[in-house]
C-alpha positions, -999 to +999 in steps of 0.1 A: +232-510-230+252-479-226+245-445-239+265-411-238+249-384-218+254-347-228+249-313-215+228-285-229+260-268-242+265-301-261+295-312-241+302-351-229+287-356-194+298-396-190+278-425-197+245-441-185+235-476-181+198-483-201+178-512-191+176-538-221+140-545-208+128-510-215+152-496-241+164-526-260+133-542-272+124-550-309+097-525-317+062-540-323+038-519-345+008-535-335+015-528-299+023-491-307-008-488-330-031-503-301-019-478-275-018-448-297-054-456-309-065-457-272-049-425-264-065-405-293-100-421-288-101-411-250-090-377-262-118-373-288-146-349-277-174-367-289-196-335-287-208-340-323-248-340-323-277-337-346-313-331-341-334-361-344-373-366-355-385-359-319-363-330-313-366-308-345-390-278-342-422-283-364-461-288-358-474-320-354-503-313-375-508-338-402-494-320-436-524-329-457-552-353-459-546-390-460-566-397-491-575-382-525-545-361-531-525-385-554-495-381-533-478-402-507-495-405-474-473-383-448-485-374-414-456-351-401-429-325-413-404-340-390-397-371-410-362-375-423-371-374-460-383-336-456-359-307-458-350-293-424-366-327-410-350-349-385-319-366-390-320-404-391-295-423-370-272-391-369-244-386-343-250-378-308-227-369-278-208-399-265-176-408-253-151-426-279-131-440-253-123-479-249-105-501-224-069-513-228-052-532-204-025-518-180+000-543-189-004-533-229-002-497-221+031-502-201+041-525-227+038-497-253+055-474-235+086-497-234+082-505-272+084-464-281+112-459-258+128-490-275+119-476-311+134-442-304+166-458-293+170-482-319+164-454-345+192-432-330+165-407-319+171-410-282+194-384-264+204-387-228+205-351-211+226-345-178+199-321-166+175-297-184+181-269-167+186-232-176+201-202-156+170-178-167+140-182-185+152-168-221+133-185-249+160-171-278+188-184-257+173-218-252+162-217-291+197-213-300+212-241-279+188-263-297+195-252-328+234-261-321+223-295-308+204-299-341+170-310-325+143-297-351+112-316-334+119-328-299+103-340-267+121-334-234+112-356-206+124-348-169+118-366-137+102-332-123+101-302-149+122-273-139+099-241-141+128-218-154+133-243-183+096-249-188+092-210-190+120-208-216+105-236-239+071-230-238+069-204-267+092-227-287+067-247-311+089-275-318+100-282-283+076-302-258+084-308-222+067-334-198+073-347-164+083-385-164+048-393-150+034-379-181+054-398-206+032-414-233+037-433-265+016-408-287+039-379-276+073-395-278+065-411-316+050-378-327+085-359-321+116-367-343+142-366-312+135-379-274+155-363-247+155-382-214+174-365-184+193-388-161+165-384-135+137-392-163+156-423-172+155-433-133+119-424-131+110-441-161+129-475-150+109-475-117+079-470-134+083-497-160+095-524-140 
């Protein structure tokens, strides 16, 4: 499939051939869901923690005598039924990450790119470069192009462009090696440079 390329000024910059095996698939929601779930689980900190019965700070002395009180038989204030006692089966620090085959991850990226292309939310940029790192100037260019919430992917991110973009809340910039399903889907517009297209096609073949 063919797509038109533009410059940051909004001018036409020729056409580019996109690989149908990467940008022309019928998007599958189940594949995208699996990959996004894998990404978010891996990013989860898992630092939640509670104190169990053996960890709370209390005396180990028996609360009261076993018989003759008319009450239930208790031996420790650390029991979960008491106020400030240990938590029963509470959360402990752990990793939430789970395995996902590399083939599925790669397939998910193909389907994410295809989903953006099919929805008309894919833009091919000649190059993501600016003369100077001025955030206001870049923000004005984005307004003219109509990019509200965009992700720009380049083969190697230009330092000047990255500095100009880093204070724009609605713009993310990633190198092609860092392209991932979650970041692609969470933005309304996906912007790929010519170099990024070549890098992604080489990575996903």
